[in-house]
LUMDO-18597 format. One record per residue (C-alpha): x, y, z. Coordinates in steps of 0.05 Angstrom, whole numbers, padded with zeros to 5 digits, always signed. Each point is the difference from the previous one (the first is absolute). Layout:
XYZ ...
***
This chain:
+00679+00733-00582 -00056+00025+00044 -00051-00039-00040 +00041-00064+00009 +00005+00011+00075 -00075+00011+00005 -00013-00062-00042 +00044-00042+00046 -00034+00030+00061 -00067-00018-00030 +00022-00071-00012 +00026-00004+00071 -00067+00023+00028 -00036-00050-00042 +00044-00056+00024 -00010+00023+00072 -00075+00002-00009 +00001-00070-00031 +00041-00026+00058 -00048+00030+00051 -00059-00029-00039 +00032-00068-00003 +00016-00003+00075 -00047-00049+00034 -00051+00027+00049 +00025-00036+00061 -00041+00023+00060 -00007-00038+00066 -00034+00010+00067 +00032-00027+00064 -00044-00033+00053 +00023-00031+00066 -00042-00052+00037 -00005-00026+00071 +00010+00065+00038 +00022+00017+00051 +00050-00057-00011 +00002-00070-00030 +00006-00054+00055 -00003+00056+00051 -00006-00043+00062 +00066-00034-00015 +00038+00066+00008 +00019+00035+00065 -00028+00070+00005 +00068+00037-00003 +00020-00036-00063 -00068+00010-00030 +00003+00075+00011 +00070+00004-00030 -00017-00041-00062 -00066+00036-00010 +00036+00067+00002 +00052-00027-00050 -00054-00021-00050 -00036+00066+00005 +00065+00038-00009 +00016-00040-00063 -00069+00015-00029 +00004+00073+00018 +00069+00007-00030 -00023-00033-00064 -00059+00048-00006 -00050-00052-00025 -00075+00000+00013 -00020-00061+00042 -00063-00032+00027 +00011-00044+00060 -00052-00053+00017 -00015-00012+00073 -00018-00063+00039 -00032+00035+00060 +00004-00064+00041 +00074+00012+00005 -00014+00063+00041 -00028-00043+00056 +00038-00037+00054 -00033-00037+00059 -00067+00026-00024 +00020+00073+00001 +00017+00048-00056 +00073+00021+00011 +00012+00075-00008 +00072-00011-00021 -00023-00044-00058 -00053+00050-00021 +00055+00052+00000 +00036-00041-00053 -00059+00011-00046 -00003+00073+00020 +00073+00005-00022 -00019-00027-00069 -00058+00049-00005 +00042+00059+00023 +00055-00018-00051 -00052+00013-00054 -00017-00073-00017 -00070-00026-00007 -00028-00057+00042 -00050-00053-00022 -00038-00058+00031 +00029-00070-00006 -00053-00031+00047 +00008-00005+00075 +00031-00070+00003 +00028-00011-00070 -00056-00049-00012 -00009-00043-00062 -00065+00012-00037 +00000-00070-00028 +00005-00030+00070 -00045+00043+00043 -00054+00016-00052 -00028+00066-00022 -00043+00020+00062 +00058-00011+00049 +00048+00034-00048 -00044+00061-00003 -00003+00004+00075 +00076-00005+00004 +00005+00059-00049 -00045+00042+00045 +00039-00021+00062 +00063+00020-00035 -00022+00072-00007 -00018+00013+00073 +00068+00031+00016 +00020+00019-00071 -00058+00046-00017 +00008+00043+00063 +00075+00003-00011 -00008+00027-00071 -00057+00046+00022 +00050+00036+00046 +00028+00032-00063 -00064+00001-00040 +00017-00060-00044 -00051-00052-00022 +00012-00075+00002 -00007-00018-00073 +00046-00059-00018 -00010-00075+00011 +00048-00056-00017 -00019-00074+00003 +00045-00042+00045 +00036-00054-00040 -00029+00034-00062 -00059-00047+00007 -00058+00039-00029 -00057-00050-00010 -00009-00066-00036 -00060+00019-00042 -00021+00063-00038 -00059+00005+00047 +00043-00002+00063 +00047+00053-00029 -00058+00044-00019 -00032-00006+00069 +00065+00018+00034 +00011+00059-00048 -00071+00026+00015 +00013-00006+00076 +00066+00038-00006 -00031+00054-00044 -00056+00009+00051 +00053+00013+00054 +00041+00049-00042 +00056-00047-00021 +00037-00010-00065 +00034-00067-00013 +00075+00004-00008 +00020-00053-00051 +00070-00027-00009 +00032-00010-00068 +00073-00011+00020 -00006-00057+00049 +00059-00038+00029 +00024-00045+00056 +00037+00055+00035 -00028-00026+00066 +00042-00064-00007 +00064+00041-00007 -00022+00040+00061 -00013-00064+00040 +00070-00024-00019 +00030+00066+00020 -00034-00001+00068 +00020-00072+00011 +00073+00015-00011 -00003+00062+00044 -00034-00039+00056 +00039-00065-00001 +00072+00010-00024 +00043+00016+00060 +00065+00008-00039 +00004+00074-00018 +00045-00007-00061 -00039-00059-00029 -00066+00034+00016 +00019+00064-00037 +00026-00040-00060 -00067-00038-00005 -00041+00064+00008 +00042+00034-00054 -00011-00059-00046 -00075+00007+00010 +00001+00075-00013 +00041-00009-00063 -00047-00053-00027 -00065+00035+00020 +00006+00063-00041 +00013-00036-00067 -00056-00049+00017 -00050+00057+00009 +00023+00034-00064 -00006-00065-00038 -00072-00007+00025 -00014+00071-00022 +00028-00015-00069 -00043-00063-00005 -00065+00036+00016 +00017+00057-00046 +00011-00049-00057 -00066-00035+00018 -00035+00068-00001 +00028+00016-00068 -00024-00066-00028 -00069+00008+00030 -00014+00072-00017 +00050+00018-00054 +00025+00055+00045 +00027+00010+00071 -00054+00018+00050 +00016+00032+00067 +00021-00054+00049 -00014-00011+00074 +00057-00031+00039 -00010-00041+00064 +00051-00001+00056 -00003-00007+00076 +00024+00037+00062 +00060-00042+00022 +00074+00004+00016 +00022-00022-00070 -00035+00059-00032 +00025+00047+00054 +00070-00020-00021 -00010-00002-00076 -00059+00043-00022 +00041+00061-00015 +00045-00041-00046 -00059-00034-00033 -00036+00065-00014 +00063+00031-00029 +00012-00060-00045 -00073+00003-00023 +00008+00073-00019 +00064-00016-00038 -00042-00047-00043 -00043+00059-00020 -00059-00007+00048 -00038+00058+00031 -00032-00011+00068 -00072+00025+00002 -00056-00003+00051 -00047-00059+00005 -00057+00046-00020 +00037+00021-00063 +00016-00073-00017 -00073-00021+00005 -00020+00053-00050 +00031-00044-00054 -00056-00033-00041 +00032-00068+00012 -00031-00001+00070 -00070-00002-00030 +00015-00068-00030 -00041-00061+00021 +00028-00048+00052 +00000-00070-00027 +00031-00038+00058 -00044-00046+00042 +00055-00039+00035 +00016-00005+00073 +00068+00034-00001 +00023+00072-00004 +00031+00023-00065 +00018+00062-00039 -00056+00039-00033 +00039-00006-00065 -00013-00075+00002 -00072+00010+00021 -00011+00044-00061 +00035-00050-00044 -00046-00055+00025 -00060+00042-00019 +00030+00003-00070 +00009-00075-00002 +00075+00003-00009 +00033-00068-00009 +00045-00032+00053 +00063+00021-00037 -00017+00073+00012 +00016-00007+00074 +00067-00035-00009 +00067+00027+00023 -00018+00033+00066 +00064+00007+00043 +00002-00047+00060 +00032+00007+00069 +00066-00038+00000 +00004-00065+00038 +00052+00027+00048 -00046+00057+00021 -00058-00048+00012 +00047-00041+00043 +00021+00061+00040 -00073+00017+00011 -00019-00071+00019 -00052-00004-00055 -00008-00061-00045 -00026+00036-00061 -00031+00066-00021 
***
């Protein structure tokens, strides 16, 4: 009897080990752009402070590592750096989240050219470096606005050399999305609908659609990664500091974890060998690094098919013709 029990226990352990081994390695790093707040000058200061605190509270409760990318030009009003806006960044830092440079004015490399872009990067660190130095932290992360990273290998290499010389690491994005359109729609409803019941119904509809949309995007890029590498690399997810995420990020993070994902730091994610892959994209837009790597591999057009789109009704709410 004892031998039978031990045999069954052994089989159970083997099955458990096989299940653990078969579980996909789903790791993801969360990054948030356009700090201290997306479309900051369209928000009154009391509302901004309340929403900012709400977003930080959601991130803190979720216990996820985050890097927030700062447009330092948003700290300035009427030519002067505003201490209250700098305090918003200090709140991020003191909550244990890292801060990175997203240029001073959220400029487009493909419009302004490399020399002006480099100067905007340096301008963007004038307040940020001293802020981080208050607690002995370096400024080490850079994120391209619009994900526009250079239209030739030579331009990308020159920018990478400049960033390296100034102590930066590039923060790629693999899980890209049009979350900003949903956020624009959300803000538009909040700002324009004067009927409280109708306004809340429309906002609820946006929240209910947004979380599945983001999860569908995550599924899409995971499938793309599997096709490209034959495995699941660590992902980097792009979002923004806005009211929509203040209201939904806790739910989105919880839903992501239910799908088996583990949230890791950006530094941990970039240790994945996938991030050493060549960038094969020379176009003018900003796209996921998964697709940049696929272009370097010469993947056919059908490889990129099936990416989830923003529904027409959300585009209409946002006042945007097309994504």
